[in-house]
C-alpha positions in Angstrom: -88.7 104.6 376.1 -90.5 102.2 377.3 -90.7 98.6 376.0 -93.3 96.3 375.1 -94.8 94.2 377.0 -93.5 91.3 375.8 -91.6 88.6 379.1 -88.4 88.5 378.0 -86.1 85.5 378.1 -83.0 86.0 379.6 -79.4 83.3 378.8 -77.2 83.5 381.7 -73.2 82.8 381.3 -72.2 81.4 384.5 -73.1 79.0 387.4 -71.6 80.9 390.6 -73.3 82.6 393.3 -74.4 85.6 392.0 -75.5 83.6 388.5 -77.9 82.1 391.7 -79.0 85.3 393.2 -81.0 86.8 390.0 -82.7 83.4 389.1 -83.8 83.7 392.6 -85.1 87.3 391.6 -86.4 86.9 388.8 -88.8 84.5 389.8 -90.0 88.0 391.0 -90.4 90.0 388.1 -93.1 91.1 386.2 -91.5 91.6 383.2 -87.8 88.6 382.7 -88.3 85.1 383.0 -84.8 83.0 382.4 -85.0 80.2 380.1 -81.5 78.7 380.2 -77.6 79.2 381.5 -74.5 78.0 380.1 -70.8 77.5 382.2 -67.5 76.1 381.9 -67.8 72.7 381.7 -71.7 71.5 379.7 -71.7 69.0 383.2 -72.3 72.3 385.7 -74.7 74.1 383.0 -76.6 71.1 383.8 -76.2 71.4 387.3 -77.2 75.2 387.6 -80.9 74.2 385.5 -81.2 71.6 387.4 -81.7 72.9 390.4 -83.1 76.2 389.5 -85.4 74.0 387.6 -85.2 76.0 384.0 -86.2 74.7 381.1 -83.0 74.0 379.4 -79.3 74.8 380.1 -76.8 75.1 376.2 -72.9 73.2 376.7 -71.5 76.7 375.5 -72.1 80.1 375.1 -72.1 79.4 371.0 -75.1 77.0 371.0 -76.7 80.0 374.3 -76.5 82.4 371.8 -77.7 80.5 368.7 -80.7 79.3 370.7 -83.8 82.0 369.4 -86.6 81.9 372.4 -83.2 83.4 374.5 -83.4 87.1 373.0 -81.1 88.8 376.5 -78.5 87.4 377.9 -76.5 88.1 381.1 -72.8 87.2 382.2 -70.9 87.1 385.3 -68.7 85.1 384.7 -65.3 86.4 385.8 -64.2 90.1 385.3 -61.7 88.6 382.0 -64.1 86.8 380.2 -66.6 90.0 380.0 -65.2 90.6 376.4 -65.1 87.8 374.7 -68.5 86.0 376.1 -70.5 89.6 375.4 -69.5 89.6 371.7 -69.9 86.2 371.1 -73.7 87.8 372.5 -73.9 90.7 369.9 -72.9 88.9 367.7 -75.8 87.0 367.9 -78.0 89.2 367.7 -78.3 89.4 371.3 -78.8 91.6 374.3 -76.2 92.1 377.0 -75.9 92.8 380.7 -73.1 92.5 382.0 -71.6 92.5 385.5 -69.7 95.0 387.2 -66.5 95.3 385.3 -68.0 96.5 381.7 -64.3 95.2 380.7 -60.9 95.1 381.9 -59.5 98.4 381.5 -61.0 101.1 379.1 -59.8 99.6 376.4 -61.9 96.7 376.4 -65.2 98.5 377.4 -64.2 101.0 374.1 -64.9 97.7 371.8 -67.5 95.6 373.4 -69.7 99.4 373.4 -68.6 99.6 369.7 -69.6 96.0 368.3 -73.4 97.2 370.9 -73.8 100.1 368.6 -73.3 98.9 364.9 -75.0 95.5 366.2 -78.2 97.7 367.1 -78.3 95.2 370.0 -78.9 96.5 374.2 -75.9 96.7 376.3 -75.2 97.6 380.2 -73.1 97.5 382.6 -74.9 96.4 385.1 -73.9 97.7 388.4 -77.5 97.2 390.5 -77.5 100.8 392.7 -77.1 102.5 390.6 -81.1 100.7 388.9 -82.7 101.3 393.1 -84.5 104.5 393.2 -82.5 105.1 396.1 -80.5 107.1 393.3 -83.1 109.0 391.7 -84.0 110.3 395.5 -80.2 111.2 396.5 -79.9 113.3 393.6 -83.2 114.7 394.2 -82.1 115.6 397.0 -78.3 117.6 396.0 -80.8 118.4 392.7 -82.8 120.8 395.4 -80.0 122.0 397.4 -81.2 120.4 400.8 -77.5 120.5 402.1 -76.3 123.0 400.2 -73.9 123.3 397.7 -71.2 119.7 397.8 -68.3 120.1 398.4 -67.1 116.2 399.5 -67.8 112.8 399.2 -66.7 110.3 401.1 -67.4 106.3 399.6 -66.6 103.4 401.0 -66.9 99.6 400.0 -64.5 96.6 401.2 -65.0 93.4 403.3 -62.7 91.3 404.4 -62.3 87.8 403.7 -59.8 85.2 403.9 -55.9 85.5 401.4 -56.6 82.9 397.9 -54.2 83.3 395.8 -56.0 81.3 393.4 -59.5 82.7 393.9 -60.7 86.0 391.6 -61.1 88.1 394.7 -56.8 87.8 394.4 -55.4 85.8 390.9 -54.9 89.2 388.4 -55.2 86.5 386.1 -58.6 86.7 387.4 -59.3 90.1 387.9 -58.1 90.1 391.3 -58.1 93.6 393.5 -60.4 95.5 395.0 -60.7 98.2 392.2 -62.3 96.2 389.9 -64.1 94.1 392.2 -65.7 97.0 394.3 -63.9 100.3 392.9 -66.0 101.8 390.6 -69.4 101.7 393.1 -67.7 104.4 395.0 -66.1 106.0 392.1 -69.0 105.8 389.3 -71.2 107.1 392.6 -69.2 110.4 392.8 -68.6 110.8 389.3 -72.2 111.2 390.1 -72.4 113.6 392.4 -70.2 116.4 390.9 -72.0 115.0 387.3 -75.2 116.4 388.8 -73.8 119.8 390.9 -71.9 120.7 387.5 -75.5 119.9 386.3 -74.8 116.9 383.2 -75.3 113.3 384.1 -71.8 112.1 384.8 -68.5 114.7 385.8 -65.4 113.6 385.3 -62.2 113.8 387.8 -59.4 117.0 386.2 -57.2 115.1 388.7 -56.6 111.6 390.7 -54.0 110.6 392.7 -53.7 106.7 394.3 -52.0 104.2 396.5 -52.9 101.3 398.7 -51.1 97.8 399.8 -50.2 95.1 397.2 -50.5 91.3 397.9 -48.7 89.0 397.2 -50.7 87.4 394.5 -49.9 91.1 393.0 -53.7 92.2 392.9 -54.8 95.3 395.3 -56.2 94.4 398.3 -56.6 98.1 399.7 -56.8 101.1 397.9 -57.4 105.2 398.5 -58.3 107.9 396.2 -57.9 111.4 396.5 -60.7 112.7 393.5 -60.8 116.5 392.0 -63.7 117.6 389.5 -63.4 121.3 387.7 -66.7 122.4 390.0 -64.2 122.3 393.1 -65.8 119.3 394.6 -63.5 116.6 396.1 -63.3 112.8 396.6 -62.2 110.1 399.4 -62.9 106.6 397.6 -61.4 103.5 399.6 -62.3 99.8 398.3 -61.0 96.8 399.3 -61.1 93.1 399.8 -59.4 92.1 402.3 -60.0 94.8 404.5 -63.5 95.9 406.5 -63.8 99.5 405.6 -67.3 99.2 405.8 -70.5 100.1 402.7 -70.9 103.5 403.4 -71.4 107.6 401.5 -71.2 111.1 403.1 -72.1 113.3 400.8 -71.1 117.4 402.6 -72.4 120.6 401.4 -72.3 123.7 403.0 -75.5 123.7 404.7 -75.2 119.3 406.2 -74.7 116.5 404.9 -76.9 113.5 403.5 -75.8 109.9 404.6 -76.2 106.8 402.8 -75.3 103.7 404.7 -75.2 101.5 402.3 -76.2 102.5 398.5 -74.4 99.4 396.8 -76.7 96.0 398.6 -79.8 96.9 400.2 -79.8 96.2 403.7 -77.2 94.5 402.8 -77.9 91.5 400.9 -78.5 91.5 396.9 -81.8 90.3 397.4 -82.5 92.7 399.5 -85.0 96.2 398.0 -84.9 99.1 401.2 -81.5 101.2 401.4 -82.0 104.5 402.9 -80.2 107.8 403.7 -79.6 110.2 406.8 -80.4 113.9 405.2 -78.7 116.1 407.7 -79.0 119.7 407.3 -78.4 122.2 409.4 -81.3 124.1 412.3 -82.9 121.0 411.4 -83.6 117.1 412.8 -82.4 114.7 411.7 -84.6 113.0 409.0 -84.5 109.2 407.9 -85.8 108.7 404.9 -86.1 105.1 403.7 -87.1 103.6 399.9 -88.6 100.8 399.0 -88.4 99.2 395.8 -90.8 97.4 393.4 -88.4 94.0 394.0 -84.3 93.6 394.6 -81.8 94.4 392.9 -81.1 92.0 390.1 -85.0 92.0 388.5 -84.9 96.0 389.0 -82.2 95.2 385.7 -83.3 92.7 384.1 -86.7 94.3 383.9 -85.2 97.8 383.5 -83.1 96.0 380.2 -87.0 94.8 378.7 -88.5 98.1 379.9 -85.9 99.5 377.9 -86.1 97.8 374.0 -85.4 98.5 371.4 -83.5 101.2 372.7 -79.4 100.0 373.5 -78.8 101.8 376.2 -80.9 102.2 379.8 -81.8 105.8 380.9 -79.7 107.9 383.5 -78.9 107.1 386.4 -78.5 103.1 384.5 -74.2 102.9 383.9 -75.5 104.9 380.0 -72.3 104.4 377.6 -70.6 107.5 378.4 -70.3 107.1 381.6 -69.9 103.6 381.7 -65.7 104.9 379.6 -65.7 107.3 381.7 -66.4 105.9 384.6 -63.4 103.0 383.6 -60.9 105.5 382.1 -61.1 106.6 386.0 -60.1 103.3 386.4 -57.2 102.3 384.8 -55.9 105.4 386.0 -56.7 104.6 389.9 -55.1 101.2 389.1 -52.2 103.3 387.5 -51.6 104.6 390.7 -51.9 102.0 393.3 -49.9 99.0 391.4 -47.0 102.5 390.4 -46.1 103.0 394.6 
């Protein structure tokens, strides 16, 4: 659905590193500009606005959402704050792009989606890799049968940082843990691939088992999951915040495999544009396919919001509401299997 050509004015909720990346990316946006920001204190908001030369800042979220010039808000705060902050913005009639995961669990995500549906506002979960043209390229290869019938997916996303019991990656009260922070990436891609195999936009696993290591602070630091889908496709997922398990995805087919070296972060960075896939088809030379986006990934997300309005859901393969809910339910099951072990 095509939106108008007018510039979409954004307010940012949060003043951390990701919020800063969003502002930097939108400097190269064709459709969007950042107008204001709010944070955990008026002082932090003012400092953030000054650092990035924003026109103004807001003392509170309510003040940001009361600004008639702010049309959309980008939520870049710790996971537990997503639902209450998004509900305030939606109630004010603002469109919402919310960092992943959309919420702490599926029930919370469903409340957010219901609120947006009733209010008539846009809402999207910010898995920015799903807005990069690499994903459409991958879907085309799978649909064309480049590697034959897909049998198995192996997808990893993990990194190593020092354990900080009070940091957002490790503190359960802040939504800590590898599954919530990065596990949703491989889960969402495996479900997308299984969906393409089944002739749909996504598929839900009929079997899911998981396990991992829960650190001393109570958050999962390393987790793996095994999925089985109705078509027989299987997937092995790994995520981590204390172990560098890498960022690679391998899709195994009857006639070869496709390797995605890093579909989550183009060029290995949040402002990257170039992504690639390697096609290993039986009897043929390895083919490297490079896909360059017109702008940085955060700008791709924001521009997609602008292009979709007045629609409420972005077009697939971005995260549509049903996909978000299915992914959150799968993450709920993965977390339960990991912590119960």
